[in-house]
C-alpha positions in Angstrom: -39.0 -141.3 20.8 -40.5 -139.2 18.0 -38.8 -136.0 16.9 -41.1 -133.0 16.1 -41.0 -133.7 12.4 -42.3 -137.3 12.9 -44.9 -136.1 15.4 -46.3 -133.6 13.0 -46.2 -136.0 10.0 -48.2 -138.6 12.0 -50.6 -136.0 13.3 -51.3 -134.7 9.8 -51.5 -138.2 8.2 -55.3 -138.2 7.9 -55.1 -135.2 5.5 -52.6 -136.5 2.9 -53.2 -138.4 -0.3 -53.2 -142.2 -0.7 -49.8 -142.0 -2.4 -48.3 -139.9 0.4 -49.9 -142.2 3.0 -48.2 -145.2 1.3 -44.9 -143.4 1.4 -45.5 -142.5 5.1 -46.1 -146.2 5.8 -42.8 -147.1 4.3 -40.9 -144.2 6.0 -42.6 -145.0 9.4 -41.5 -148.6 9.1 -37.9 -147.5 8.4 -38.1 -145.0 11.3 -39.2 -147.8 13.7 -36.5 -150.1 12.4 -33.8 -147.5 12.8 -35.0 -146.6 16.3 -34.9 -150.3 17.3 -31.4 -150.7 15.9 -30.3 -147.6 17.7 -31.7 -148.9 21.0 -30.0 -152.3 20.5 -26.6 -150.5 19.9 -27.1 -148.0 22.8 -27.8 -150.8 25.2 -25.2 -153.2 23.8 -27.7 -155.9 23.2 -26.9 -159.0 21.2 -29.4 -159.3 18.3 -29.4 -163.1 18.4 -30.6 -163.0 22.0 -33.7 -161.0 21.1 -36.7 -163.3 20.6 -39.2 -160.7 19.3 -39.8 -157.0 19.0 -43.4 -155.5 19.1 -44.7 -152.2 17.9 -48.3 -151.0 18.2 -47.8 -149.0 15.0 -49.8 -145.8 14.4 -53.5 -145.6 13.6 -54.5 -143.0 11.0 -58.1 -144.1 10.2 -60.3 -146.2 12.5 -64.0 -146.9 12.0 -65.1 -150.1 13.9 -68.7 -149.5 12.7 -67.5 -150.0 9.1 -64.9 -152.6 10.0 -61.8 -150.9 9.0 -58.6 -149.5 10.6 -55.4 -148.3 9.0 
């Protein structure tokens, strides 16, 4: 599903600034949305027949001990 550019961007996300991380969050959301729309078209699905779509997202920072994840 991910091209090399997206794989590398997500892999390096823990090393970018807060501003760049915010932009990545927006761009990743668009990427997921475009991927979903492409899948719907490719499989000739009717959008009104889809009840829900789930995505696990991507974790950049995770520290249960300190009660945060992003």
